[in-house]
C-alpha positions, 0 to 999 in steps of 0.5 A: 201553378207556382214557380220558384226560383232555384240557386246552387246550392251543392249540398253533399248529400246525392240522390243516389244516396237518397234514393236507389235511383238505377241509370235511365239512359240505356240507350247511351250506354252509360256508367255510372259517375265516379265519386270524383270529378268536376264542376265547372260553369260555363264561365269557366269558374271551378264549383267542385274540382277533384282530379280523374282522369277518365271523366271530362269536365262537367259544365253547369249552364250558367241559367242552371246558375242563375236559375233562368226560369222557362214558363210552364203550363199545365197542359192537361188542364186545358183542352188538348193541343193540336196534333197531340194524343193523350196517354193516361195510365190510371193503373200506373197513375201517370198521364201526358200528351205527345204527338200524335204521329209518334208511335209507342216502343218498347224501350228497357225498364220504362214503362211507356214510350214514345217516338218519332216514327222516324228518329228513335232518338226523338222520343219520350219515356217514362219510369217509376221506381219505389221510394219512401217520399212522399215529395221531391222535396223530401230528396233535398233541395232541388238544385243538387237533385237535379244536378245529380239526377243529370250528371250522374244518372242520365249522362255517360262518362264521356259526356259533357252535361250543360243544365240550361233551365229549371223549374218547379211547379205544384198542380193538383197538390203535387209538386214537379221540378223540370230541367231542360239540358244537354249531353255532348260526347265527341260524335254528337249531342242531345238535348232532354227535358227531364221532369220528375216527381212523387205519388203513390209511393213511387218516384216518377221521371220522364225524360223527352229526348232529341238530338241537338239538330232537332232540338232547335227545330222541335224544343217547342213541340217537347216542352209542351210533353214536359210540361204536360206530364202529371200524377195521380193518386192510384 
């Protein structure tokens, strides 16, 4: 497994043009971002600035700009962690671990989903869409792909998006990229890990979510889920 540094290049081509990615944040009633928006780093330096009266500023964390990486482990390649259950979908070609006290539930347009028994927003879910790409790097630079994923797919127009960390790993001939990010609106904030991979003519996306308060307590538990996501040939 190898991790590589990322540096935001702000390429002009977006993931939406490369791949027809539907909006993934249905639980928060998102809509696609307008073409014009404002991107800022946490220090306040404007990266791209175009006016739009309906869009709040999108904040990209300093950790993303400096490509701070968090350590990754191949969970499924090791002994199953205590208090986790393996979910393996041999038909659709992916697997991951989730906490043993979570319950499966239906989440719109997703292939699998599990949630905390008490907090529905505390959950993991996986979906995939067709693609002619062979690898995530075929989508373009990972800094731009991840930035577009967070700001144009997962965030709503009334949210501020802060990218906290990004990481690449390679395992079994498959490449993965994971991003940790925070979405904040007037009434609440949520934090997430999202992991992407391409295999079997499919673009897979896993997202692990919790509200801001629970994230502080359960982040490491949720990181195990994000690190465990793997795709397999079918």
